[in-house]
Every structure is written in C-alpha cells, then in structure tokens.
N, C-alpha and C positions, 0 to 999 in steps of 0.2 A: 302818902308822902311824895312830894315832888322833888325831882332831882334836877339841878341846874347844870345842863351840859352845853351851854351856849359857847364855850370855848372850843368845842370840837365839832367838826362837821360843817356842812354848807349852811351859811347864815340865810335864813328864810323868813318870809313874812307870814302872816296868819293864814295864807293860802298855800303855804309850803313852797312858795316860789322864791328863787334866789333873789336876794336884795341887790346883788351886783350884776346879775345877768337874768333878765326876765324870761329868757328862753329855757331856763334850767329850773327844774323842780327837784326836790329831794324828800325822801321819806325814810322812816325808820332810823337806824343808827347813823345813816349818812346825813341826816338833818340835825342842825343845832337847835333843838327845841327842848321844852321842859318835859317831854314824854320820856318815860322810863325806857331803857334799852331792852324791851321785851317783844317777843313775836306778835302778840295781839296788838301792841301799839304800832308796830311797823305795818301790820295789816290795816289798821284804821287809817294811818297816814296814807297808805297806798290808795285807799278808796277816795280820800280827799284829793290826792294828786290826779288820779284818773278822771274824777268828776271835773276838776278844774281844767284839765287838758282838753276835755271834750266839750265842756259847756262854758268855758271862760271862768274867770275867778269868781265863782258863785258860792263856794263852800269853804268855810273856815274850819281849821282844826280846833277841836275842843277836847281836852283831856279830862274825862270824868274820873271818879275814883277807880283805880286800877288794881285789881288783885294780882298777887304774884305767888308763885309756888316753887319750892325747891324739891326736886324729885329724888330725895334720898329715901332711906328706909329707917324710920317712918318719914313720911313727907312732912314738910313744913310749909305753911302758907300764911299770908298776911294781907290785910287790906286796911286802908285808912290810916289813922294816926297811931303812932307808938304811944306807950304810956307816958313817956316824958313829954312828947309833943302835946298830948291831950291835957296834961296837968299844967303845962306852961301856956296853954291857950286862954287861960282865965275862965274856963268853963268849970262847972260843978260836976266832976267826973267820978263815977262809981266804977271800980275795977272788979270784975268777976273773973276769978282765976281758979282752976282746979285740975288736979290729976284725975282723969276719967278712965284710967286703964281698967278699972273694975266695973265699968258700965257694961251692960249686956251687949250693946252695939259692938264693943271692942273685944270683949271676952269671947264672943261667938266666932270671931275670926282669928283668935289666938294672937292678938296684938300684944306686944310686950309693953308698949308705952303709948299713951294718948293723953293730951292735955289741951286746955284752951285758956285764953285770956281775952275777955271781951270788955271793951271800954264803952261806957254808956254816959251820955250827957243827961244828968238827972233832971235838968230844967226842961229840956225838950223831949225827953224820953226816947232819944234816938241813939243808935249805935254809931260811934265815931271811929271805932277801930276794932279789929278782930285778928287774933294770932292763934294759929292752930298747929298742933303736931299730932298726926295720926296717919294711917294709910289712906284715909278718906279726906284728908285736909284739902287736897287740890280741888275736889268737887264741892265740898262744904263751904269753902271760902267764897264761892260765887253767890251763895244765898246772902251772906253778909254784905258783899259788894252791892247786890241789888237793894238791900235794905238801906244802905248808906246813900247810894245814888238817888233813890226815889223817896228818901225821908220816911221810910216805914217805921213806925214807932215800935218799941218793944212790946207794947200792949197788943198791937196788931200782929206782930210776929208770933206771939204766944197763942193767938187764936187760929193759926194755921194748923191744918192737919196734914202731916206728911206720911208717906208710906213707912211702915214699921216692919222690921227693925232696920232703920237706915240712920246714917249720921245726921241727916236733916231732921229726923224725928226727935233728936236730942236738943235742937236749937232752943226750945222753950225753957229747958233746964239750964241753959247757959246764960240766960238773961236775968 
C-alpha cells in the first residue's frame, strides 16, 4: 500500500533533491515522497541521497513492496495489498485466512493467538498481500515481501524447505 505524503516535507524529485533548491536533498520523513514513514524507508532514502551527493544524480529512488510491523504482543505485520485493495484491483483473488493458534509452531512457544490472511492472485499464482498476527510476524512477513517483490509463485514457495519448527516452515500451509 502506498501512502501519498506529498503535502508534507521537502518537495523532491526522483533523486531526492529539492525541486526549489538543488543544493538540498531530503530523506525519510523529511522528504515529500510516496515512501511510507518507516525506518527502513528512511534508510533506503539515505543511501540514495548519499550516492547522489557523492556521484551526482545517478540514483533514483524506487519504493518496492515494503513490509511493516507493529511491535505489540502479539506482533502484527503486513505487506502488499489489503483484502479490499486486492478485490478492487480487478484481479481474481483467493483469500486464505485462518486462526493458527493451535499449530505446533505457536503452541510450543505458548502463544495465546496467531493468525494469518494471505491474498493470492489466482491467475498469476502470486501472493499480492499478507497480514500476520503472532510473535513471529515481524520476521515471517519478510518472506512474503520477498515473494511479492520478486514474483515468486505460490507453487515455488511451497517447494521451499525451511528450518523446522519455525514460522517460515508454515508458509506452504498458508498458501
């Protein structure tokens, strides 16, 4: 999900250079970009700014799919489209959703609650969104972000062998 923040911050071009003063660059929350106000986005922005300051405007900012996490107990994490966005996109969406509190991965660590919702484009066989609640959600969401970013199909994800018992080892059962 992209957030339009162009009303706040320094207005910049694709090199994160101020449009009103070419001697000024802005990154992270200080820049009026479509990047989410998250630490990893600010870090990516800062790499672009540093490169452009040292090498001239040679690197443009690109925001790939960006996972986010809320560090509550249990943690919540999400990446890609929401169910509403996916259904409104005109795609043929399959929604996989389940309370997984009784799965071994979560019972062995005495988690009170764990659940997932994964959105799959049935025509392309690709994940377009994932939403997780568990103590492992912050780590697990990165696997879904990788799958979305690089177009890894659910068939390919199901072929992966992950360490067991880990949250990643449950991915195949979420698809």
